[in-house]
N, C-alpha and C positions, 0 to 999 in steps of 0.2 A: 857069524852068529850061529855056527854049527850046522848050517845047511849046505848041501852040495850044490855045485854049479848047475846040474841038471834040475834039481828041485826049484832053484831060483828061476831058471829059465822057464819051467812049466808054470810056475806061480804068476810071473809077470808077463809072460808071452813074448819074451825076447829070445833071440837065438843063443845057443850055448857059446858061440864065438864072441858075441857082444858082451855077454856076462863075464866071460873069462878075460876079455881085453880090459874091461872096466875094473875088474878085481885086481888084475896084474898092475894096472896103472895106479890104483889106489894103494896097493902094497908098496910100490916103488917110491911114490912121491907124497902120499898122504892125502891127495886130493884128485879129483877127476876133472877132465876138460869138457867143455860144452861145445860141440861142433855145429850146433843148429844155426849159428850166425852165418854159415856159409851156404844155407839152403835156399836163399831167396835170390831173385834176379837183381843184378846191379841196376841202379837207377840211371836212365839215359838222360832225362831232363833234370837239370839242377834247379835250385831255388830261383836263380836269375832267369832261367828259361821259363819257369812257371809264372813269374811276375810279368814277363814280356807277353806270354800267352794270355794272361788276364787282361792286359791293356788292349790287345788285339780284339778280344771278345767284347769288352766294354765299349770299344769304339763303334762296333756295328753289331748290335744284339740280334739282328735278323740274318746274319751271315750263316751260310751252311758250313758243315764240317769240312768239305773239300776246299772251300774258300778260305776258311780259317787256317787250314793246314798249309795251303799255298802261300798265304801271307806270312806265316811263321817261318816256312822254309826259305823264303826270299831274304830273310834277315841274315845276320852274321853268325849266328850260333849253329848248333848241331842240327842237321836235317833229320827229321823223324818221320815215321810212317803215320798214315791217317789213323790207324788203330791206336798207336801210342798217344797221339794227340787226343783222341776220344777218351782214352782211359784216364789221362791226366785232367781233362776237362771235368769228367765225372768226379774224380777224386777231389778236385778243388771246390766242388759243390755247385757247379753250374748245371742246371737242368733245363730241358725244353719246357716252356710254360705257355699255355694258351690263356689269354684273358677271358674271363667269363663275365657276363652281364649280371649285375646284382639287381633284382627287381626292386623298384621303388616302393617304399612302404606308404600306404595311403594313410593320410592323417585321419584320426577318429576324433570327432568333436562331441 
């Protein structure tokens, strides 16, 4: 569009190397690639493992995290760290809850 690589780099805040690589790739193939799909961690626990973890949690809702983790690791699937179990439990929507007493409403006559 008539701008130099340095101008584009200053305008958008990317390095000149990145701008020139994208420009070169665009000129060669007419499109650019998106490499952001490679920046996340690979999932250790699959859907099957999460379903099994859900069954373990629902079996005993008062179990502590180390007890849940020991029960999960005793099974046939992948052994995971306590922190991995904790992260997956939170992602599945399980939270620690304390029951609260609801005061009884007095009937007014």
